[in-house]
C-alpha positions in Angstrom: 0.0 0.0 0.0 2.8 2.4 0.8 4.3 1.7 -2.6 1.1 2.7 -4.3 0.8 5.9 -2.3 4.3 6.8 -3.5 3.7 5.9 -7.2 0.2 7.5 -7.5 0.2 11.0 -6.1 -3.1 12.9 -6.2 -3.3 16.6 -5.3 -6.7 18.3 -5.1 -6.7 21.6 -7.1 -10.1 22.8 -5.8 -13.7 23.2 -6.8 -14.1 24.2 -10.4 -17.9 24.5 -10.8 -20.8 24.9 -8.3 -24.6 25.3 -9.0 -25.7 28.8 -9.7 -28.9 29.5 -7.6 -29.9 32.0 -10.3 -30.0 29.3 -13.0 -33.2 27.1 -12.5 -31.7 24.3 -14.7 -29.0 23.6 -12.1 -30.4 24.4 -8.7 -30.1 20.8 -7.6 -26.5 20.4 -8.6 -23.7 20.3 -11.2 -21.8 17.1 -11.2 -20.1 14.2 -13.0 -18.7 16.0 -16.1 -17.1 14.6 -19.2 -13.9 16.4 -20.2 -12.4 16.6 -23.7 -10.1 18.8 -25.7 -11.9 20.5 -28.7 -10.4 21.0 -32.1 -9.4 24.5 -30.9 -7.3 23.0 -28.2 -9.6 24.3 -25.4 -10.8 22.0 -22.6 -14.5 21.6 -22.4 -16.6 20.0 -19.7 -20.0 18.4 -20.2 -21.5 18.4 -16.7 -24.7 16.8 -15.6 -26.8 19.8 -14.5 -29.9 19.0 -12.4 -33.0 21.1 -12.1 -35.9 20.7 -9.8 -37.5 17.3 -9.8 -34.2 15.6 -10.6 -34.5 16.7 -14.3 -31.0 16.4 -15.8 -29.4 18.0 -18.8 -25.9 17.8 -20.2 -24.3 21.2 -20.1 -21.3 22.7 -22.0 -18.6 24.7 -20.2 -15.1 25.9 -21.2 -12.5 25.5 -18.6 -10.5 28.6 -17.6 -6.9 28.2 -16.6 -4.6 30.6 -14.7 -1.1 31.7 -15.8 0.4 28.6 -14.1 -1.8 26.3 -16.2 -4.1 25.3 -13.3 -7.9 25.0 -13.9 -9.7 27.6 -11.9 -13.3 28.1 -13.1 -15.6 27.6 -16.1 -17.5 29.6 -18.6 -21.0 28.2 -19.2 -21.8 27.8 -22.9 -25.3 26.3 -22.8 -26.5 22.7 -23.2 -25.5 19.8 -25.3 -28.5 17.5 -24.6 -31.8 18.0 -23.0 -34.3 15.1 -22.4 -36.7 14.8 -25.4 -36.6 11.2 -26.7 -38.8 8.5 -25.2 -35.9 6.8 -23.6 -34.9 10.0 -21.8 -38.3 10.9 -20.4 -40.4 9.7 -17.4 -43.7 11.5 -18.1 -45.6 9.9 -15.2 -43.1 11.5 -12.8 -42.8 14.7 -14.9 -39.1 14.2 -15.1 -36.3 12.7 -17.2 -32.6 12.8 -17.7 -29.5 12.9 -19.9 -26.9 12.1 -17.2 -23.3 11.4 -16.5 -21.8 11.8 -20.0 -18.3 10.6 -21.1 -17.0 12.1 -24.3 -14.3 10.5 -26.4 -12.6 11.8 -29.5 -12.1 8.8 -31.7 -9.5 9.7 -34.3 -10.2 6.6 -36.5 -13.6 8.1 -37.4 -12.8 11.8 -36.7 -15.8 12.2 -34.4 -16.6 13.0 -30.8 -18.7 10.2 -29.3 -20.8 10.8 -26.1 -22.0 7.9 -24.1 -24.5 9.0 -21.5 -27.1 7.6 -19.1 -30.7 8.0 -20.4 -33.1 8.1 -17.5 -36.3 6.9 -19.1 -39.3 4.7 -18.4 -37.3 1.5 -18.2 -34.7 2.9 -15.8 -31.1 3.9 -16.6 -29.8 2.8 -20.0 -26.8 3.8 -22.1 -27.4 6.1 -25.0 -25.0 7.4 -27.7 -24.6 10.8 -29.5 -22.0 12.0 -31.9 -20.6 15.4 -32.9 -18.0 16.9 -35.2 -17.5 20.1 -33.1 -18.7 19.4 -29.6 -21.5 22.0 -29.9 -24.0 20.2 -32.2 -24.9 16.7 -31.2 -26.8 14.0 -33.1 -28.4 11.2 -31.1 -27.9 7.6 -32.4 -30.1 6.0 -29.8 -29.7 3.4 -27.0 -26.8 1.1 -26.9 -27.9 -2.2 -28.4 -26.3 -5.4 -27.0 -26.2 -8.3 -29.4 -26.9 -11.1 -29.8 -30.1 -11.8 -28.0 -29.8 -14.1 -26.1 -26.0 -14.0 -25.7 -24.6 -17.5 -26.5 -22.1 -17.4 -23.6 -24.2 -15.8 -20.9 -27.7 -16.8 -22.0 -29.2 -13.4 -21.2 -30.3 -10.3 -23.1 -28.0 -7.5 -21.9 -30.6 -5.0 -23.1 -32.8 -6.1 -20.2 -30.4 -4.8 -17.6 -30.1 -1.3 -16.2 -26.7 0.0 -17.4 -24.6 3.1 -16.6 -21.0 4.5 -16.6 -20.2 3.9 -20.3 -17.0 5.3 -22.0 -15.6 4.5 -25.4 -11.8 4.0 -25.9 -10.2 6.7 -28.1 -8.2 4.2 -30.2 -9.0 0.9 -32.0 -8.3 -2.3 -30.1 -8.7 -6.0 -30.8 -11.9 -7.8 -29.9 -11.6 -11.3 -28.3 -11.4 -12.8 -31.9 -8.6 -10.5 -32.9 -10.7 -8.2 -35.1 -10.0 -4.4 -35.2 -12.7 -2.8 -33.2 -13.9 0.1 -31.1 -14.6 -0.8 -27.5 -16.8 0.6 -24.7 -16.7 0.1 -21.0 -20.0 -0.1 -19.2 -21.6 -1.4 -16.0 -24.7 -3.6 -16.3 -26.7 -4.2 -13.1 -28.0 -7.7 -12.3 -28.9 -9.4 -9.0 -28.7 -12.9 -7.7 -31.8 -14.0 -9.6 -30.7 -12.9 -13.1 -26.9 -13.2 -13.1 -25.5 -14.0 -16.5 -24.6 -17.7 -16.8 -20.9 -18.5 -15.8 -20.7 -15.3 -13.8 -19.9 -16.1 -10.1 -20.1 -12.6 -8.5 -23.5 -11.0 -8.6 -22.2 -7.6 -7.6 -22.2 -4.9 -10.4 -18.9 -5.0 -12.2 -17.1 -3.3 -15.1 -17.6 -4.9 -18.5 -16.2 -4.2 -22.0 -18.1 -4.7 -25.3 -16.9 -4.3 -28.9 -18.2 -3.0 -32.3 -16.5 -3.5 -35.6 -14.4 -0.5 -36.8 -15.1 -1.5 -40.4 -18.8 -1.3 -39.8 -18.6 2.0 -38.0 -16.6 3.6 -40.8 -19.4 2.6 -43.2 -22.2 3.8 -40.9 -21.9 5.6 -37.6 -25.0 3.9 -36.2 -22.8 0.8 -35.9 -21.4 2.5 -32.8 -24.5 1.6 -30.9 -24.4 -2.1 -31.7 -21.9 -4.0 -29.5 -21.0 -7.6 -29.1 -18.5 -10.0 -27.5 -19.1 -8.9 -24.0 -16.4 -9.6 -21.3 -16.1 -8.9 -17.6 -13.0 -6.6 -17.0 -13.0 -6.6 -13.2 -15.2 -7.6 -10.3 -15.3 -5.9 -6.9 -12.4 -7.2 -5.0 -11.2 -4.8 -2.2 -12.9 -3.4 0.9 -13.3 0.1 -0.6 -15.4 -1.4 -3.5 -17.2 -4.1 -1.6 -20.7 -3.2 -2.7 -20.1 -2.5 -6.4 -17.7 -0.9 -8.9 -18.4 1.1 -12.0 -16.6 3.0 -14.8 -15.2 6.4 -14.5 -13.1 8.4 -16.9 -12.5 7.8 -20.6 -9.5 5.4 -20.8 -6.2 7.1 -21.8 -3.2 5.5 -23.2 -0.1 5.4 -21.1 3.2 3.6 -21.3 1.7 1.0 -19.0 -1.4 0.4 -21.1 -4.9 1.9 -20.9 -5.4 3.8 -17.7 -8.9 4.1 -16.4 -10.0 5.9 -13.2 -13.0 4.0 -11.9 -15.2 4.2 -8.8 -16.0 1.8 -6.0 -18.8 1.8 -3.4 -18.6 0.6 0.2 -20.4 1.0 3.4 -19.8 4.4 5.0 -21.6 4.1 8.3 -23.5 7.3 7.5 -27.1 7.2 8.5 -28.2 9.2 5.4 -27.2 6.8 2.6 -24.8 4.3 4.3 -22.5 4.4 1.3 -19.2 5.9 0.3 -17.9 6.4 -3.2 -14.1 6.4 -3.9 -11.9 6.4 -6.9 -9.2 3.9 -7.9 -6.9 3.2 -10.9 -7.1 0.4 -13.4 -4.6 -0.4 -16.2 -5.6 -2.6 -19.1 -3.7 -4.2 -22.0 -3.1 -1.9 -25.0 -4.6 -4.3 -27.6 -6.9 -6.5 -25.5 -8.7 -4.2 -23.0 -10.5 -7.2 -21.3 -7.1 -8.1 -19.8 -6.1 -6.4 -16.6 -2.4 -5.4 -16.0 -2.8 -3.7 -12.6 -5.4 -2.2 -10.3 -5.0 -0.3 -7.0 -6.0 -2.1 -3.9 -6.9 1.1 -2.1 -8.5 4.4 -3.3 -6.4 7.2 -4.9 -9.2 9.6 -4.0 -11.9 9.4 -1.3 -14.2 11.8 0.4 -12.3 14.1 2.7 -13.4 17.7 2.0 -16.6 19.0 3.5 -18.0 19.4 0.0 -17.3 15.7 -0.7 -18.8 14.6 2.6 -21.9 16.7 2.5 -24.3 17.4 -0.4 -27.2 15.9 -2.3 -25.6 12.5 -1.9 -22.9 12.6 0.9 -19.6 10.9 0.9 -19.1 10.8 -2.8 -16.1 11.4 -5.2 -17.2 10.3 -8.6 -14.5 10.5 -11.4 -15.8 11.1 -14.9 -13.5 13.4 -16.8 -9.7 13.3 -17.4 -7.3 15.7 -19.2 -3.8 14.6 -20.1 -1.4 17.4 -19.0 1.8 15.7 -20.2 4.8 14.4 -18.3 2.7 11.7 -16.5 0.2 14.2 -15.1 -3.5 14.0 -15.5 -6.3 16.2 -14.2 -9.3 14.3 -13.0 -12.6 16.0 -12.9 -15.1 14.5 -10.5 -18.5 14.9 -8.9 -18.5 16.0 -5.2 -21.4 14.7 -3.2 -23.6 15.0 -6.4 -23.5 18.7 -5.9 -20.3 20.3 -7.3 -17.4 19.5 -9.5 -13.8 19.2 -8.2 -10.5 18.7 -10.0 -7.5 16.8 -8.7 -4.1 16.2 -10.4 -2.8 12.7 -10.6 0.9 12.2 -11.1 2.2 8.8 -12.2 5.7 7.4 -11.4 8.0 5.6 -13.8 6.8 2.1 -13.1 3.8 0.2 -11.7 4.0 -1.6 -8.4 4.9 -5.3 -8.5 1.8 -7.6 -8.6 
């Protein structure tokens, strides 16, 4: 554990965005942002902004840096997505949601791809939208898991609630060695509907694949994924209840780095849960293969703004910005109310397994 603390240094840089009480669309919180560099080199956040009644939109904000290159605040630029499709609306409750986006620039198709949680009549599902410029988005629809039923697991993955999806920015190989685009996600099942051959019923991180050749012919192929594999299950005390995806994977000399979240018992009488962040490294070509994961959090609730809010005891990583020289800024939700940023510095090697 001491070795991990030495190799993975995290420094909080502060709160970068808080809800503006004068803006009705965000009075219940700004949180869980995607982070991506635009074609202009600027860094843009896509926060979940929550209005009354838990009505969520995906906002757009430009990050402002000081003379030392530290992120300090944001400039609000409007909204990328607002609930309007049937799979984003819950009319009986007069609410709906486009939530927790992750935005990936995929150079192989020269497009920005957003995976977000659609809060609709069937509960949370993953939906996909694409953009050429980050300001105009085209919905492709819900992520479609094929085949039905899956020949390995004998279930229809479309029947599960699903969240925390993020596409890889570069092509990888699927389990059959075919050049593909891959997406991390977190299906939710319980002991009564666990996929066959799966021993741990707790929510885990999975990866699925779509053919790069098919996507180049038709972008709608992005929403059709196959060859599903479990990446990691909950293993350590800090993630004992469940785990889920976090930031878009970034390529490092060690392989794909993914900042993910884990949930454990907090002892708090309000929710009883605590959300922390850890690190996961995956094989460069075969992302279903794990190289290394931290056995303790790199970031956990410590600040008052992380311990108290709409949902207390939460740090929830969703955005990442590569600053070079082994440094990465992680943008994360603070107690489902605000957005914080912390700087992760990697060492020259991974700890020994």
